[in-house]
C-alpha positions as CSV (number, residue, x, y, z in Angstrom):
1,M,16.9,-3.8,-24.9
2,N,14.1,-3.7,-22.3
3,A,11.5,-6.4,-22.5
4,A,8.8,-4.1,-21.0
5,L,7.1,-2.0,-23.6
6,P,7.1,1.8,-23.1
7,I,3.8,3.2,-21.8
8,R,1.9,6.2,-23.2
9,Q,-1.0,7.8,-21.4
10,V,-3.6,9.3,-23.6
11,E,-6.0,12.0,-22.4
12,K,-9.6,11.6,-23.4
13,P,-12.7,13.7,-22.5
14,W,-14.4,10.4,-21.3
15,G,-11.3,9.3,-19.3
16,K,-10.7,9.1,-15.5
17,D,-8.7,11.3,-13.2
18,V,-8.3,8.4,-10.7
19,L,-7.0,5.1,-12.3
20,P,-6.9,1.6,-10.9
21,A,-3.5,0.5,-9.5
22,P,-0.8,0.4,-10.7
23,F,-1.7,3.3,-13.0
24,K,-1.8,6.9,-11.8
25,A,-3.2,9.8,-13.7
26,P,-1.2,13.1,-13.6
27,E,-2.9,15.8,-11.5
28,G,-5.7,17.5,-13.5
29,K,-5.6,15.0,-16.4
30,R,-8.3,12.6,-17.5
31,I,-6.6,9.5,-18.8
32,G,-8.8,7.3,-21.0
33,E,-6.2,5.0,-22.6
34,I,-2.8,3.5,-21.6
35,W,-1.0,2.4,-24.8
36,F,2.0,0.0,-25.0
37,E,4.2,1.2,-27.9
38,P,4.2,-1.5,-30.5
39,P,7.7,-3.0,-30.9
40,A,9.5,-3.4,-34.2
41,A,9.2,-7.2,-33.8
42,L,5.4,-7.0,-33.7
43,P,4.4,-3.7,-35.3
44,D,0.9,-4.9,-36.4
45,L,-0.5,-5.3,-32.9
46,L,-1.5,-2.7,-30.3
47,V,-2.4,-3.4,-26.6
48,K,-4.3,-0.8,-24.6
49,Y,-6.0,-0.4,-21.2
50,I,-9.2,1.7,-21.5
51,F,-10.9,3.4,-18.5
52,T,-14.2,5.3,-18.9
53,S,-16.2,7.8,-16.8
54,E,-18.4,8.7,-19.8
55,K,-19.6,7.0,-23.0
56,L,-17.2,6.8,-25.9
57,S,-18.3,8.0,-29.3
58,V,-20.4,5.7,-31.5
59,Q,-17.8,4.6,-34.0
60,V,-16.7,2.2,-36.7
61,H,-13.5,1.0,-38.2
62,P,-12.8,-0.2,-41.8
63,S,-11.3,-3.5,-42.9
64,D,-7.9,-4.1,-44.4
65,A,-9.6,-4.8,-47.7
66,Q,-11.4,-1.4,-47.6
67,T,-8.3,0.6,-46.7
68,L,-6.2,-1.2,-49.3
69,A,-8.9,-0.4,-51.9
70,K,-8.6,3.3,-50.9
71,G,-4.8,3.1,-51.5
72,I,-3.8,3.9,-47.9
73,G,-2.3,0.5,-47.1
74,R,-3.3,-2.2,-44.7
75,Q,-4.9,0.0,-42.1
76,G,-8.0,-1.9,-41.2
77,K,-8.9,-2.4,-37.5
78,E,-10.4,-5.3,-35.8
79,E,-10.2,-5.4,-32.0
80,C,-11.3,-7.2,-28.9
81,W,-12.2,-6.3,-25.4
82,F,-11.5,-8.2,-22.1
83,I,-13.5,-6.6,-19.3
84,L,-11.4,-6.2,-16.1
85,A,-13.8,-4.2,-14.0
86,A,-17.3,-2.8,-14.5
87,E,-19.5,-0.6,-12.3
88,P,-23.0,-1.9,-11.8
89,G,-25.0,-1.6,-15.0
90,A,-22.0,-0.8,-17.1
91,T,-22.6,-1.6,-20.8
92,L,-21.0,-1.9,-24.2
93,G,-22.9,-0.8,-27.3
94,I,-22.3,-3.3,-30.2
95,G,-24.4,-3.6,-33.3
96,F,-28.1,-2.8,-33.5
97,N,-31.3,-4.1,-32.1
98,A,-32.6,-4.8,-35.6
99,P,-31.1,-4.5,-39.1
100,I,-30.9,-0.9,-40.2
101,S,-30.4,0.6,-43.6
102,E,-27.6,3.0,-44.4
103,E,-30.1,5.9,-44.9
104,D,-31.8,5.3,-41.6
105,M,-28.4,4.9,-39.8
106,R,-27.3,8.2,-41.3
107,E,-30.4,10.0,-40.1
108,A,-30.1,8.4,-36.6
109,A,-26.4,9.5,-36.4
110,L,-27.4,13.1,-37.3
111,D,-30.3,13.3,-34.8
112,G,-28.7,11.3,-32.0
113,S,-31.2,8.5,-32.0
114,I,-28.5,6.0,-33.1
115,E,-27.6,5.5,-29.4
116,G,-31.1,4.1,-28.7
117,L,-31.1,1.8,-31.8
118,M,-27.9,0.1,-30.7
119,T,-27.8,-3.0,-28.5
120,W,-26.2,-2.2,-25.1
121,H,-24.8,-5.4,-23.5
122,E,-24.4,-5.3,-19.7
123,V,-20.9,-6.5,-18.7
124,V,-19.1,-8.0,-15.8
125,P,-15.4,-8.9,-15.3
126,G,-14.4,-11.8,-17.5
127,D,-16.6,-10.8,-20.4
128,F,-14.8,-10.9,-23.7
129,F,-16.0,-9.5,-27.0
130,Y,-14.4,-9.6,-30.5
131,I,-15.3,-6.6,-32.6
132,P,-15.0,-7.3,-36.4
133,A,-14.3,-4.4,-38.7
134,N,-17.5,-2.6,-39.9
135,T,-19.2,-3.2,-36.6
136,V,-20.8,0.0,-35.1
137,H,-19.8,0.1,-31.4
138,A,-19.3,2.2,-28.3
139,I,-17.9,1.6,-24.8
140,G,-20.2,2.8,-22.0
141,I,-19.6,4.4,-18.6
142,G,-17.7,2.7,-15.8
143,V,-15.7,0.1,-17.7
144,S,-12.1,-0.9,-17.4
145,L,-10.8,-3.2,-20.1
146,I,-7.8,-4.5,-22.0
147,E,-8.0,-4.0,-25.7
148,V,-6.0,-5.9,-28.2
149,Q,-6.3,-4.6,-31.8
150,Q,-4.7,-4.3,-35.2
151,N,-2.3,-1.3,-35.0
152,S,-4.4,1.2,-36.9
153,D,-5.5,4.7,-35.9
154,I,-8.4,4.9,-38.3
155,T,-11.6,5.5,-36.4
156,Y,-14.8,7.0,-37.9
157,R,-17.0,8.7,-35.4
158,L,-20.7,8.6,-36.2
159,Y,-22.1,10.3,-33.1
160,D,-20.4,11.9,-30.1
161,Y,-23.1,13.1,-27.7
162,G,-22.6,16.7,-28.7
163,R,-18.9,16.9,-27.8
164,P,-17.0,19.3,-30.0
165,R,-15.0,16.7,-32.0
166,E,-15.0,16.0,-35.7
167,L,-17.5,13.4,-37.0
168,H,-16.8,11.2,-40.1
169,L,-20.3,10.4,-41.4
170,E,-19.3,9.9,-45.1
171,E,-16.4,7.6,-44.4
172,G,-18.2,5.9,-41.6
173,M,-21.4,5.2,-43.5
174,A,-19.3,3.7,-46.3
175,V,-18.0,0.9,-44.0
176,S,-20.7,0.5,-41.4
177,K,-22.9,-2.7,-41.3
178,G,-26.3,-2.1,-39.9
179,E,-26.5,-5.5,-38.4
180,V,-27.3,-7.3,-35.1
181,Y,-24.1,-8.3,-33.3
182,D,-23.7,-12.1,-33.3
183,L,-23.2,-12.6,-29.5
184,A,-23.0,-16.4,-29.8
185,K,-20.1,-16.1,-32.2
186,W,-18.1,-13.2,-30.8
187,H,-18.6,-13.2,-27.1
188,K,-17.2,-15.4,-24.3
189,R,-17.4,-15.5,-20.5
190,V,-13.9,-16.2,-19.3
191,A,-13.3,-17.6,-15.8
192,A,-10.6,-15.7,-13.8
193,H,-8.1,-18.6,-13.9
194,A,-9.2,-20.4,-17.1
195,T,-6.8,-21.4,-19.8
196,E,-8.6,-20.5,-23.0
197,T,-8.1,-19.4,-26.5
198,L,-9.8,-16.1,-27.0
199,V,-8.9,-15.2,-30.6
200,D,-7.7,-17.8,-33.1
201,G,-6.9,-15.6,-36.1
202,P,-7.0,-14.7,-38.9
203,L,-5.5,-11.4,-37.9
204,F,-4.0,-12.1,-34.5
205,L,-4.0,-14.7,-31.8
206,L,-4.9,-14.2,-28.1
207,D,-4.8,-16.8,-25.3
208,Q,-5.4,-16.6,-21.6
209,I,-3.2,-19.0,-19.6
210,E,-2.8,-19.9,-15.9
211,G,0.8,-20.9,-15.0
212,R,2.9,-22.2,-17.9
213,P,1.3,-22.6,-21.3
214,S,0.4,-26.1,-22.5
215,A,2.2,-27.7,-25.4
216,E,-0.8,-27.0,-27.6
217,I,-0.8,-23.3,-26.8
218,A,3.0,-23.0,-26.9
219,G,2.9,-24.3,-30.4
220,R,0.8,-21.3,-31.4
221,Y,3.7,-19.0,-30.5
222,P,6.8,-20.1,-32.3
223,D,8.4,-16.6,-32.5
224,A,8.0,-13.2,-30.9
225,L,5.0,-12.6,-28.7
226,L,3.5,-10.1,-26.3
227,V,3.0,-11.2,-22.7
228,I,0.3,-9.3,-20.7
229,P,0.3,-10.3,-17.0
230,R,-3.1,-10.1,-15.3
231,E,-2.2,-11.8,-12.0
232,G,1.3,-12.4,-10.7
233,T,4.6,-11.4,-12.1
234,V,6.4,-12.9,-15.1
235,R,10.0,-12.5,-16.1
236,V,10.8,-11.8,-19.8
237,A,14.5,-12.3,-20.6
238,G,15.1,-11.9,-16.9
239,E,13.1,-8.6,-16.5
240,A,10.1,-8.7,-14.1
241,I,6.8,-7.5,-15.5
242,G,3.7,-7.4,-13.4
243,P,0.0,-6.5,-13.9
244,G,-0.4,-3.2,-15.7
245,G,2.6,-4.0,-17.9
246,C,3.2,-5.6,-21.3
247,G,6.4,-7.4,-22.3
248,L,7.9,-8.4,-25.6
249,A,9.5,-11.9,-25.7
250,A,11.6,-13.0,-28.6
251,A,10.5,-16.5,-27.9
252,L,8.3,-18.3,-25.4
253,E,11.4,-19.9,-23.9
254,D,12.4,-16.4,-22.7
255,V,9.4,-16.2,-20.4
256,E,9.3,-17.4,-16.8
257,F,5.7,-17.8,-15.7
258,A,4.4,-17.5,-12.2
259,E,3.0,-20.9,-11.1
260,N,-0.4,-19.5,-10.2
261,G,-0.2,-16.4,-12.4
262,V,-2.6,-15.5,-15.2
263,C,-1.4,-13.9,-18.4
264,L,-2.6,-13.0,-21.9
265,L,-0.4,-14.1,-24.8
266,A,-0.7,-12.3,-28.1
267,R,0.8,-12.2,-31.6
268,A,-0.1,-11.0,-35.0
269,C,-0.8,-13.5,-37.8
270,A,0.9,-13.3,-41.2
271,V,-1.7,-12.4,-43.9
């Protein structure tokens, strides 16, 4: 079995026809997302690259508790974004400038003013944001990022800049929090070669490491994990995987790390 996860390119109206290396968009296609198919050993975690030439829709995701209460299983979605590249002035919309009621949020979604009520955070490479379920958010123009998320396809669009796509106001309003995003709690600025824990549960773990992981970080990954090279090539069960790839390792011992390489390590948590 190959260690490298299969890649799926996803067309999006806000995607790009020219992608950063090593990716290449098919001629005439606008690719917004590169998905790595979740392996059977780690089915609850999805890793993506996202590339934007236009703003994504204003959207929100439910929590596990909310989807379980609806009888559709554990389909909540929390996610995080690691900024790889950003054009000057590129932003992410996360939360609101001031608390907003459900009624006012609904009206703002209908008339398009919701975009102006959100907080748009200017970003640079190395910015990291965790997006809890129920957080209203949107990715702006000119951003390339890695997204690690719960493996769920439930997205409620609240506003889409007039694009002819379905909106989900009723479902979205039922789970949206009209709150200011807690930047101090959910944001980090990560140095290019830093070894740092980015997400410490409760749904998944995510660490950036340079070289081999420390004993402390290694102890967080006793079983199967995903390895996402950012700089340098790693070998997973003997198979070379470079930046732009994602590998499944049955155990950390199966991974050979480049001495000066930088990787992300990820796994889901049992809940």
